[in-house]
C-alpha positions in Angstrom: -7.4 130.0 188.6 -6.6 126.3 188.7 -8.7 125.7 185.6 -7.0 128.5 183.8 -3.6 127.2 184.8 -4.5 123.7 183.6 -5.8 125.1 180.2 -2.5 127.0 179.7 -0.5 123.9 180.7 -2.5 121.7 178.2 -2.1 124.3 175.5 1.7 124.5 176.0 1.8 120.7 175.9 -0.1 120.6 172.6 2.3 123.2 171.1 5.3 121.2 172.3 3.8 118.0 170.8 3.0 119.8 167.5 6.6 121.1 167.2 8.1 117.7 168.1 6.2 115.9 165.4 6.1 118.6 162.7 7.6 117.5 159.4 10.0 119.6 157.3 9.7 119.1 153.5 12.6 120.0 151.3 12.2 120.3 147.5 14.7 121.3 144.9 15.5 121.3 141.2 17.4 118.1 141.4 19.2 115.7 143.8 22.4 113.7 143.5 22.1 110.0 144.4 25.7 109.4 145.3 25.2 105.7 145.4 23.9 105.2 141.9 25.5 108.3 140.3 22.1 109.5 139.0 20.6 112.9 139.1 17.0 112.8 140.5 14.7 115.5 139.1 12.3 117.5 141.4 13.0 115.6 144.6 10.8 116.0 147.8 12.6 115.1 151.0 10.5 114.5 154.2 12.3 115.1 157.5 11.2 114.3 161.0 13.3 114.9 164.2 16.5 115.3 162.2 16.0 112.1 160.2 15.0 111.6 156.6 11.7 109.7 156.5 11.0 109.7 152.7 12.6 110.6 149.4 10.2 111.1 146.5 10.2 112.7 143.1 7.7 115.0 141.4 5.5 115.1 144.5 4.0 118.0 146.5 3.9 117.9 150.3 0.6 117.4 152.1 1.2 120.1 154.8 -0.3 119.9 158.2 -0.3 122.6 160.9 3.3 123.3 162.0 4.9 121.6 158.9 7.5 123.6 157.0 8.3 123.5 153.3 11.7 124.7 152.1 11.8 125.2 148.4 15.2 125.4 146.6 13.9 125.3 143.1 17.0 126.5 141.4 19.4 124.3 143.4 20.7 120.7 143.4 20.7 118.7 146.7 23.8 116.8 147.8 24.6 114.9 151.0 26.5 116.9 153.6 30.2 116.7 152.7 32.7 115.0 155.0 36.5 115.8 155.4 38.4 113.0 157.1 41.6 115.0 157.9 41.4 118.5 159.4 43.2 120.3 162.3 40.7 122.9 163.6 43.1 124.4 166.1 45.6 125.6 163.5 45.5 128.8 161.5 47.8 128.9 158.4 47.5 132.7 158.2 49.2 133.1 161.6 53.1 132.8 161.6 54.3 129.5 163.2 56.4 131.4 165.7 53.3 133.1 167.0 51.2 129.9 167.0 53.7 128.2 169.4 52.8 130.7 172.1 49.1 130.1 171.9 47.4 128.6 175.0 45.1 125.6 174.8 42.0 127.8 175.6 43.0 130.1 172.7 43.3 127.1 170.4 39.9 125.8 171.4 38.3 129.2 170.5 40.1 129.1 167.2 38.7 125.5 166.7 35.2 126.6 167.4 35.5 129.5 164.9 36.9 127.2 162.2 34.3 124.5 162.9 31.5 126.9 162.2 33.2 128.2 159.1 33.7 124.7 157.7 30.0 123.8 158.4 28.9 126.9 156.4 31.2 125.6 153.5 29.0 122.5 153.3 31.0 120.0 155.5 28.7 118.6 158.0 31.1 115.9 159.3 34.8 116.2 160.1 37.6 114.0 161.5 40.0 116.1 163.5 43.3 114.2 163.5 45.3 115.6 166.4 45.0 118.6 168.7 46.7 119.7 171.9 45.1 119.6 175.3 42.0 117.7 174.1 40.8 121.1 172.8 38.8 119.8 169.8 37.2 117.2 171.9 35.8 120.1 174.0 34.6 121.8 170.9 32.9 118.6 169.7 31.2 118.3 173.0 30.1 121.9 172.9 28.6 121.4 169.4 26.8 118.2 170.5 25.4 120.1 173.5 24.2 123.0 171.3 26.5 125.5 173.0 28.2 126.4 169.7 27.6 125.8 165.9 29.6 123.3 163.9 29.8 119.9 162.1 29.7 116.5 163.9 33.3 115.7 164.7 35.3 112.6 165.2 38.2 113.9 167.3 41.5 112.4 168.1 43.3 113.7 171.1 47.1 114.4 170.9 48.6 112.5 168.0 50.9 109.6 169.0 54.5 109.8 168.0 58.0 108.7 168.8 60.4 110.9 170.8 61.8 113.5 168.4 59.5 112.4 165.6 56.9 114.2 163.5 54.3 114.3 166.3 56.8 115.6 168.8 57.9 119.3 169.0 61.6 119.7 168.1 61.6 123.5 167.9 62.4 124.2 171.5 65.8 124.1 173.2 66.7 121.0 175.3 66.9 123.0 178.5 63.1 123.4 178.3 62.7 119.6 178.4 59.5 119.8 176.4 57.9 116.6 175.0 54.6 116.7 173.1 51.8 115.1 175.0 51.2 112.4 172.5 54.8 111.0 172.6 55.1 107.4 173.6 57.8 104.8 172.9 57.4 101.1 173.0 54.4 98.8 172.7 53.1 99.1 176.2 53.7 102.9 176.3 51.7 103.4 173.1 48.9 101.3 174.5 48.8 103.4 177.6 48.7 106.6 175.5 45.8 105.2 173.4 44.0 104.5 176.7 44.7 108.0 177.9 43.3 109.5 174.8 40.1 107.5 175.1 39.9 108.4 178.8 39.7 112.1 177.9 37.1 111.6 175.2 38.9 110.7 171.9 36.6 108.9 169.4 39.4 108.4 166.9 43.2 107.7 167.2 46.0 109.1 165.0 49.7 108.3 165.1 52.7 109.3 163.1 54.3 106.3 161.3 56.8 108.4 159.4 58.4 111.9 159.3 56.5 114.8 158.0 56.7 118.0 156.0 56.1 120.6 158.7 58.1 119.1 161.6 61.7 120.1 162.3 64.5 117.5 161.8 62.4 114.7 160.4 62.8 113.1 157.0 59.5 112.7 155.2 60.0 109.2 153.9 61.6 107.6 157.0 59.6 105.2 159.2 59.4 106.2 162.9 57.2 103.7 164.8 58.3 100.0 164.6 55.9 97.3 163.4 55.4 96.1 167.0 54.5 99.6 168.2 52.0 100.2 165.3 50.4 96.8 166.0 49.9 97.7 169.6 48.4 101.1 168.8 45.9 99.6 166.4 45.0 96.6 168.6 44.4 98.8 171.6 42.2 101.2 169.6 40.2 98.5 167.9 39.6 96.8 171.2 37.7 99.9 172.2 35.9 100.3 168.8 37.9 103.4 167.6 39.1 103.9 164.0 42.9 104.5 163.6 44.6 106.9 161.1 48.3 106.7 160.4 50.2 109.7 159.1 52.6 108.1 156.6 54.5 109.6 153.7 57.3 107.0 153.3 56.9 103.6 151.6 58.0 101.4 154.5 55.8 103.3 157.0 52.8 103.1 154.7 53.2 99.3 154.4 53.8 98.8 158.1 50.7 100.8 159.0 48.6 98.8 156.6 49.9 95.5 158.0 49.1 96.7 161.5 45.5 97.1 160.4 45.0 100.9 160.4 41.7 102.0 159.0 43.2 104.8 157.0 46.6 106.0 155.8 47.0 109.8 155.6 49.1 111.6 152.9 50.5 108.3 151.2 53.1 110.3 149.3 55.7 107.6 148.3 53.6 104.5 147.5 54.8 101.5 145.5 52.9 98.7 143.8 53.3 96.4 146.9 51.7 99.0 149.2 48.8 99.4 146.8 48.3 95.7 146.7 48.4 95.6 150.5 45.9 98.4 150.8 43.5 96.5 148.5 44.0 93.2 150.3 43.3 94.8 153.7 40.6 97.2 152.6 42.6 100.2 153.9 41.4 103.6 153.1 43.8 106.2 151.6 43.3 109.9 152.5 45.5 112.0 150.3 45.7 115.8 150.7 46.5 116.8 147.1 45.2 120.4 147.1 47.3 122.3 149.6 50.7 122.3 147.9 50.1 125.6 146.0 49.0 127.4 149.1 52.1 126.3 151.0 54.5 127.2 148.3 52.8 130.6 147.6 52.2 131.8 151.2 54.3 129.5 153.4 57.3 131.8 153.6 55.2 134.9 154.7 53.4 132.7 157.2 56.7 131.7 158.8 57.2 128.2 157.2 60.9 127.5 157.4 62.9 126.7 154.3 63.5 123.2 155.5 59.7 122.6 155.4 59.2 124.3 152.1 61.9 122.1 150.6 60.1 119.0 152.0 56.9 120.2 150.4 58.6 120.5 147.0 60.0 117.0 147.5 56.6 115.5 148.3 54.0 117.3 146.2 54.5 115.8 142.7 55.2 112.4 144.1 52.0 112.5 146.2 49.9 113.4 143.2 51.4 110.7 141.1 50.7 108.3 143.9 47.1 109.5 144.1 46.6 108.8 140.3 48.1 105.3 140.6 45.9 104.5 143.7 42.8 105.7 141.9 43.6 103.7 138.8 44.2 100.6 140.9 40.9 100.9 142.7 42.2 101.5 146.2 39.5 102.7 148.7 39.7 106.5 148.9 38.3 109.1 151.2 38.3 112.8 151.2 41.0 114.3 153.5 42.5 117.7 153.0 44.7 118.4 156.0 42.8 121.7 156.5 45.0 124.1 158.5 47.8 123.8 155.9 45.4 126.0 153.8 42.6 128.2 155.2 39.6 126.4 156.8 36.5 126.7 154.7 38.3 126.1 151.4 38.1 122.3 151.8 36.0 121.9 148.6 38.7 123.2 146.4 40.4 119.8 146.6 37.6 118.2 144.5 38.9 119.8 141.3 42.4 118.5 142.0 41.0 115.0 142.6 39.3 115.1 139.2 42.4 116.6 137.6 44.5 113.7 138.9 42.3 110.8 137.9 38.9 110.6 139.6 35.6 111.1 137.9 33.4 113.8 139.5 31.2 111.0 141.0 34.2 109.3 142.5 35.4 112.5 144.1 32.0 113.2 145.5 31.7 109.6 146.8 35.0 110.0 148.6 33.5 112.8 150.7 30.1 111.1 151.3 29.5 107.3 151.2 33.2 106.4 151.4 33.9 108.6 154.4 30.8 107.3 156.1 32.1 103.7 155.6 35.4 104.6 157.1 33.6 106.0 160.2 31.3 102.9 160.2 28.4 105.2 159.9 27.3 104.3 156.4 23.8 103.3 157.7 23.3 106.9 158.9 25.5 109.3 157.0 26.6 110.0 153.4 23.4 109.7 151.5 20.1 111.4 151.1 18.0 108.4 151.9 15.2 107.3 154.1 16.4 106.4 157.6 19.5 108.6 157.3 20.3 111.7 159.2 19.2 114.9 157.4 22.6 116.3 156.5 21.9 118.0 153.2 23.6 120.8 151.2 22.5 122.5 148.0 24.5 124.1 145.2 23.9 125.8 141.8 24.5 123.4 139.0 25.3 119.7 138.7 28.4 118.5 140.5 28.4 115.3 138.4 29.2 117.6 135.5 31.2 120.3 137.2 32.6 119.3 140.5 33.7 122.9 141.2 30.1 123.9 142.0 30.8 122.4 145.5 33.0 125.4 146.2 30.0 127.6 146.5 27.4 126.0 148.8 24.1 127.9 149.0 22.3 125.9 151.7 23.4 123.8 154.6 21.2 121.5 156.8 22.6 119.3 159.6 20.4 117.0 161.6 17.4 118.5 159.9 18.3 122.1 161.1 19.1 124.8 158.6 22.3 126.6 159.2 22.7 128.5 155.9 
């Protein structure tokens, strides 16, 4: 019996070893090299333990026992896409009056659902810029633990904001004495709030430098945090190695955030030449959500968006797209950020066509969601390319996105960390 038990044990050990070191091969009709902008014909990708170990062309795999060969002979391989501005806890199809009554656990469940949906749409990496109750941090940790399915997530905790500003909640009566959990006023208070976010697991920081479209009683273009407060936020986050995103529509807020040293500015609606020069000087990334206007104006009223907010959207939309075109022409660093939750999650890729319409080449648009976003996250040695040594985040589409960027709206195959999800 002891010999039998030993034989079974050794057999199981051999099977475990075989599975651990088995290689997955992935072949396709073509592959986009997002760095060079070239289309590689008949690629063969070798993957071990979730990492790409070789990228070859016009080769056949030498299969060993336990190896797997995935053949996508009518499809084009693209690096997993990355969206640098989403809000997974929010559902634009639910009226805002109803959303305000949702508990943190309910929002976390929503976030888990939308994370999975976004992964299946081809987005293997997200940056979630603000959520109540550290809910998306819990979702991120659940994904990392294998409890649920979703992209890899960089998650900010509650967004920092001034009292009564865009990141506060001004929709409740004063007798309720409600203050959003990210509110902090003054340089030392904002430092403490950054530290609190980090304490509870944030690996990104987001603050509101100006008013916004969907808040009550704020003017979109008006700066909220002072320069000293922004400096303190960025300094504290950078001391701990976190990237910082600044919500900023207005010109003065955009400039102050850049001077403070933020890693990215979100929205960037009212930008002037000086702000563009500052962004280029500091290497700041712009993340501009130029897709969602039509959805807001078409469906906002039935989804409970107040007339005040619809008017602000009308005020911002054309200016933001003009600013996008000017920033692209000037050569500002650009990443892909959609503000998903203003439109339905999973439709993220619809922004690519807008980016091309307003000045980018298809390659530039694709780079914004791959190598550029990886640089912003300081992960450009692991993410954003199909390249040896990189994590095996790979999607596949019909057609060539360098010729027709809209093919990214219909993803046929999704792999993250070498595991096939679709």
